[in-house]
N, C-alpha and C positions, 0 to 999 in steps of 0.2 A: 504494500500500500504506500501511498505517497502523502506526506504531511508537509505543510508549509509552516515554517517557523518565521514569525515576524522579525524584522530587523532589530538587532541589538547594537546600539551605537558603540558599546564597549567591546564588542566582539572583534577580534583581529581579522583583518581582511574584509571588513564590511564598512568601508568608509562612507558609502553612499546610502542614505536612508531608503532610496527607491529599490534597492536590491534585497532579495530574500534568498535564503538557502533552501534548496530542494534536494531531498535524498530519499532513497528507498529503504524501508524497513523490511528485512527478509527473515524468514524463519529458518531456511536451509541454504546451504551453499551449493548451487548447481554443479554437478560433476564431482563434488567433494564429499558431501554428506548425504545420507539417506536414512532418515529416522535417527539421526544423531551419530552415525558412523560412516566411514568412507564407503562409497559404492563398490560392491564386489568383494568386500572384506568381511569375513565372518566376525562375530563378536569377540572371539578369542584371538583375533589378529593372526590367523594361520595362513593367510594369503587368499587367493581366489578360491571360491566355493567349487569343489570338484563335482558336486551334484548339479551345478548350474550348467545347462546345455551350452556346449561350445565355450566353456569358460576359458578365457585366455586366448581363444582363437580369433581369427579375423572375422569381423562382423560386417554385415552388409553396409553398403554405403548409405548412411543416414546423416542428417544434419548433426554436426558435432555440438555437444553441449557448450554453453557459453562459459568461457574461462572465468574463474572467480576473480573479482577485483580485489584491490588492496583492502578496501573497507570490509568486504565480506570475509576475507581471510582473517582480518583482525578480530572481527566479531566471533568467528568460530574459535579462534585461539583463546579469546577471553573466556568464552563459555567453557571450554575444556579446562582452562586453568582454575576457574572458580569451582567447578565440580571436583577437580582433583584436590584442591585445598580444603574444601569442605569435608571430603572423605578422610583425608589425612588428619584434620583437626578432630573429627569424631573419634577416629581410631586412637589418637593420642590421649584423649580424655578417658576412653574406655580402658586403655592400658594402665592408667594411673588410679582408677577406682579400685578400692580394696575388694577382694573376693572372699575373704574369710568373714565369719560372723563377727569376730571381735573387731576387725577392721571397720566393718560397716557400722558397728555401734560407736566406735571412736569417731567416725566421720559424722554421724548424726549428732553426737555430743558436741563435737567441735563447731558444727554449723549452728547448733542452738546457742552455744556460748557467744559466737559472733553476733547472732541476732540479739541476744540479751544485752551485750555490750553496746550495740548500735542503738537499741531502744533507750538504754540508760544514758548514753551520750546525748540523744535527742531530748530526753527529759531534762537533763542538766542544762542544755543550751536554751530550752524553752523557759526554764526557771530563771536563768540569767537575763533573758530578754524581758521577762515579766517584771523582774526586779528593776531593771534599767528603766522600763517604761513608768513604773510606779514612782521611782525616785525623781523622775523628770517632772512630775506633777507638783504643784504648789503645796499640796497636803499629804504627800507621800512620806511615810515613816518606815524605817528599817524593821522595827519590831515593837508591837504593843502587847505582846503575849503576857508579859509580867508588868507589875506596877513599877513605873520608872522612879528612880531616885536621883537626887542631885549629884551630878558628876563633876561639875566645876562651877565656879562663880567669879564674877568680876564686880567689884564695888563701883558705884557711880555716885557723884555728888548730887545729881538731880535726876534720878532714874525715871520719874514719871514723865519728864520732858524728853526722854531718850526715845530713839526709834531703831527698830531692828529691820534690816533690809537684806534680802538674799542676793548674794553674788555667786558666780560659778565656783562652788567649793569653798566659799568664804562667807562667814557671818559678819556683816558690817554693823557695828554698834555706833550709832551717831548720837552723841551727847557730850556734855561738858566741853563744848567748843572744839571737839575733835571727832575723828572717825577712827575706830579701831577695827582692824581686820583680824577676825578671830577664827581659829580652827574650830569648826562646830563639833568635832569629836572630842578633842582634848581641852578646849578652852584656851589654848596657847595664843597669845597675841602676836600675830605675825608682823604687823606693821601698824603705825599710827601716823595720821595726817591731821595737821591743824587746819580747821576750816572756818573758824569764827563762831561767835555766839549764836545759839539757837539755830543750828543748821537744819535746812529742810532738804532731806535726801530721799531719793526715791526713783520711781514711785513706791510707796509702802502700803501695806494693808491698812484698812481703816481700823481704828481703835474703838472698842465699845459697840461695834455693830457687826453682825454676821453677814454672810452672803457668799456667792461663788468666789473661790480663791483663784482669781485669774491673773494675778500679778506675775509677770515674767521676771527671772533673775536679772538684776541690773548689771549690764556689761557694756561699758564701764558704769560706775556709779557717779551720778551727778548730784551735787550738793550746792544749794544756794544759801548764802548768809547775808543778812541785812543788818544795818545799824541805823540809829536815829529813830525819830518818831514815825517814820514811814513803815516800819515793820508791822505788818498785820498778822504775823505769826502763821501765815498759811501759804501765800503765793507771791510774796514780793512787797516792796514798799510803795503803796499807791500814793503816798504823800511826798515822795521825793527822797526817801532814805537811800543811803549808799548801799550798793549790792555788789557781791562778787560771786562767781560760780567756780567751783572746783570740780575737776573731773579726775576720778581715781580708778586706775586699773586694778584687776584682781591681785596683782603682785605688789600693790601699794604705790606704784608710780603715779604722780599727781601733777597737774598743771592748773593754774588759777588765772583768771582774767576778770576785769571789772565789767559791770553791766551798767546800762543806762539807769540813772537814779529814778526810782519810782516805777520801774517797769514791772508789769504783772507777768511772772514767768512760772513755768511748771517743769520740774525735772521729769524726763522720760527714761524708760528702761533701756533704750537702744543708744544711749549716749547723746540723746537729743535734748533740746530745750525749747519749750513751747512758749511763745509770746502772745499775749492777748492785749490788743490795743484798740480802744474806741477811737473812731476816726470821723471828724466832721460833726455836723449836727449840733444840737443844744446839749452842752455838757455842764452847764452852770449848776452848782449845788445851791439849793434854796428850799425854803419851806413850801409845802403844798396845802391846798384847801382840803378840809375834812368835812364830810357831811354829818348829819345827825346820827347816823349809824356808826360813825368812826371810820368810814371808808375813804381813802385818799382819792383825790381827783387831780389829773394832770392839767397843766396850763392849756388853754385853747390853742389849737394849731401847733401843738408841740410836735417837733420832729427830732428824734434822738439820733445819735451817731450810729454809723455802721460799726462792725467789729472786724478788725483785721486779725487773722489767725496765721502766725508764722512759725515754722519749725526750722531750727538751725542746729548745726553741730555745736554742742556745748563747749567743746575744747577750742574751736577756732572761730566760731561765730559765722561760719559759712552757711548761707541760707540753703535749706533743703527743699522747701516749698512754702507757698503762702496762698491764702484765699481770703476773700472778703465776704462777710455775712451781712447782707443788706438789712437795713432797719425796716420793720414791718409794724403792723398794728399791735401796740403793746397793751398789756394789762397794767393798770396803775400800780398794783402791789409788786410788780416785777421791776419797777423803776425807783423804788424808794427804800431807804434805810431809816433807822430810828435813832434819834439823839439820846442824850443822857436823861432827858425828861420824857422819853417814850413818845416824842412827837415825830410824825413822819417827815422826811426830808427827801426831796428829789435828788437822787445820787446815782447817776448812771454807772460810774466806775465802781462805786461801793456795792451796787446790786448785782455785779457780774458774778456768775457762778460757773463751775466746771466739774467734770467727773472724768478721771483718767483711770480706766480699769482694763487690764489686759492690753490689747492693741487698739482699743476704741477710746476716742476722746469726744466727750459731749460738752458743749458750751451753751450757756443760756444767760439771758439778761434782759435789759429793757428793750423789748421789741426785736430781739435777736435770739436765734436758737439754731444749732447745727450739730452734726456729728461727723467725725472723720476717722479713718484709719490712720495709723502713724506714718504711712507713706504718702498721705495727702489725699487719698481717695475720699470724696464726699459721699456719705452714706444717705443723707436725706436729699430730697429734691429741692434745689435752690430756687426753682421756678414755681414751686407749689407753696403758697403761703400757709397751707394747712399741714405741711409735712416738714417737721413740726414747726410751730406749736399746733395743737389740735384740741378743740373743746376745752379751752381754758387752761391747758397744761403746757407750760413753756418748753419742757423738754420731754421727748419721747423716750421709750425704753429701747435703746440699742445695746446689744451685749455680744461679746465674743463667745463662740461655742468651743467647748474644750477639745473637740476633735477637728477643729478648723472651720472657718467660715464665721458668719455672724447672723444675728437675728435683729429685725427692726419692725416698726409698726406698719400695718397695712392701711394706707390712707385712701385706698380705692374701695374699701368695704362699703356695702350698701347700708349697713346699720352702724352708724358711727358711735352709738351708745354701747356697743359690745366690742371691747378691744380684741384685736386679733393680730397675729404676727405674720411676717414674711420671712422665710428661712433662705439664706444664701449660703450654699455649701462650697467648700474649697475646690471641689472638682467642677464647679460651674453651674450646677443645677440650682434652680430657684423654684420655690413653691409656697403658696399661701396656705395658712392654717385657718381653721374655724375658731381657734382659741389662742392661747398664749403658751410659749415654750416654758417648760420647767427646766431651768439651767441648773445642773448639779453643783453643789458646793464643793465636793471633792470627788475624784475618780481614781481608778487604778491605772489610768493611762492607756487603757485598751479601748478601741472604738467598737461598740457593739453593733454598729450599723443601724441605729435607730435613735430617736429622741422621744421624750414624753411631752404630751400637750394636754393642758387643762382646757376642756371644752365645756362651757357652762359650769356644771357641778361635777362632771366626771372626767376621767382620764383616758386618753387614747395614745397609742404608740404609732409613730410614723417612720417609714424607712428612710434612711439617708444614703442607701447604696446607690452607686452610679448606675443609671439605667432604670432604677425603680424608686427614685427619690419621691417622697410624698405619699407613697402608697400606705394605706392603713394596714397595720399588722395585727392589732388587737384593740379591743375596747373593753373597759372595765366600768360598767355603769355604777357599781357600788363604791368605787374608789374615788374619794373626793379630796385629792391631795392639793395642798396649797403651797408646799415647799418641798423641793427635792434635795435632801441633805447629802446623799451619797449614791453613787452608781459604781458598784464594785462587784466583780466576780459573778456577774449574772444576776445580781440583786440590786434593787432600788429601795432605798430607805427614805420614807416621806413623812411629812407631818400632814395629817388630814384635818378636816373641818371639825371633827370631834375633839381635837386637841391632843390626840395620841400620836406616838411614833410607831410606824408599822413598816414592815418589809414586804415587798412583792417580788415575784419572779419576773425578771426583766423581759423574758421571752414570751410570757403568756399573760401577765397581769394578775396571776393568781396570788392569794395571800400566802405568806411564809410564816410570819410571826408578828405579834404585837407586843411592844414594850409595856411592861407593867406600869399603869398610870401612877402608882405609888413611887416609882423610880423617877419618872419624868412625864409631866403632863402640863399642857399650856392653858387649858380652860378658855377664858375669854381672851387670852393673849395669842390665840392661834394665828391671827392675821398679822402678828408682829413677832414672829419667831426669831427674827434677826436681832431683836432687842433682848432676847433671853438666851439664845445660843450664839456664841461669838465666833464660830468657825467649825470646821470638820476636818479630821485627819484620819488616815487609814494606812495599815500595812498590808491590806488585801484580805485579812481575816477578821480584823477588829476595827470598829469605828470609835474614834475618840471625839467626844463633844465637850468643849468648855462651856459650862452652863452657869448662869447666875445662881447663887445660893438661895436667893429669895426673889421670885418673879415680881413681887409687889414693889421691890426696891427699898423696903424699910430696913433690911439688914444687909450690910455689905458682905462680900465673900464670893468665892468661886468654887465650883465643883468640876473636877476633871473626870468625866464619866466614860468608861470603856465598855462598849457593847459588842458581844460576840455576833458576828454577821450570820453565823450559821443558824442560831436558834434564838437570838434576842436576849440571852442571859447577860447579866452584868459580870464582866470579868474582874474588874477592880474599879475603885473610886478613890479619888484624893480630894479632900476638903482643904481649902486655903482661905485664910483670913483676908488676904490682899484682894482688893477689887480687881476686876479684869483690866489689864493694861495691854499686853501684846504677847501672843504665842505664835511661834513661827517654826517651820521645818526647813532646814538647809541641808541638802545632800542626805536627807533621811534622818537627821538628828534634830531633836526638839530643843528650842531655847525659849526662855520666857523672861520677861521683865518683872521684877518684884519690887518691893518697897525699899530694898537695899541696892539693887543693881540688876544684873542679868545672870541667869543660871542656865546650865545645860542639864537636860533631863534624859536619862537613859537607863 
């Protein structure tokens, strides 16, 4: 038969695209083979067949068979060589197989040993990969099997004002006008850098409030220090205080430069510095009119400033990106602050707010609101005045997802009174939900290929797999979860509307266990679990929850509660007199600020 093979520009001898190669595929070589052997030769190769009439004699004149070409000879030779090699290989294997009963037993045993070793090696590699994924998460801990004890401590002059920040393999302790780089396992101070009074280093986890642990390790660490009356203790001197920024590598190498006095700046985890600057418009600070109900009113025809958001390299000041958030229709209470006499004051700069978590930056203020990724990607629609703000809310709920991607509000929903989200996955898929994503506070670092969504009063699971994103996997009508504390080893631990902590099978939504309400229950505080639970940490088998000792707030104190993820039993509990300050995991080691300084737990 004849096949035509299309031109391959890379093939030698085919420089012209118009040419194609034509060749014949043949099963036998004319005049050479007959059924796999030369014509007239018996299978044993003894020469001409004596039983064949006139074998070897002159034959009548007939057209001579076509002489084999080079290609045909090559194909025949290759076929013979392959068959010969296969026969020799099989014979070699058979010669080496044991023939005695004892030899066969040893062969089976040896093969089984190899299989066992291979399986054991696979299990070991899988365990190492799981541990690596776990320790890469903000709440991953090496072991919570036993009650931890203090391993090391560092005294601080003003511990309550100190901040703990995770760097790659280093615990950064920012306080007492310096940053100490601490070995999280031993407590050894590797390096110390002077940064000035009350440094703001970060980004750092929020103190006194729980939520998804989405803060990435700071690499390098960026610290901003202010002096003078302009220091607002949060993000720069809005009234003209002098400022410096110090950038510190994980090995302690540091460089410092001065900033514009009064600039509102935010340290970012990627060595960046975010500037927020009102631009143009009416920025005069003055009293505002208050009606009989005490609500403030803005001046007539008031037009506030736009907001310039600029990201720069903290070490060099080189701009990375910038964007301008246009002024829109403001709510009066988003434009005012209150003086010492509790009187409202029009204060555009003072009313500016922000939230930097994971890789998402949200900014909001007087008539301005926007969300960005740290690479400058705008998440909200700048052309849509309802995205955000929407329905009187200045900032929407944008959040990074632990397995990549992000989630934001759906402003195209037909019913604006029912909030719902749009999911944007890292592989490019996007889909709208009928409810809101439950973002886990902590995970084991493994992607289960799904996310949980609260729809009305029940919970559903949606696929995040490429090619199947958004498909419903299961629905649990009786599960009324408000908060997803953990997503670990196929188990989801949630807080439900009844105020109890319960675990469900992540693959089916079926109940696994319910935590004894005597151990932990929220009651009327179910919708404010983040003010009672200050974080979540796991080693893959145990869930550690720092919980306020008294949900009513009348008694200070903290409980470290360790729950077995398999059955919901309490493995151990530690009661502390100190109020919650900050608990952090660095490279799988726990560190906590106390009333005396910082301690390592293990």
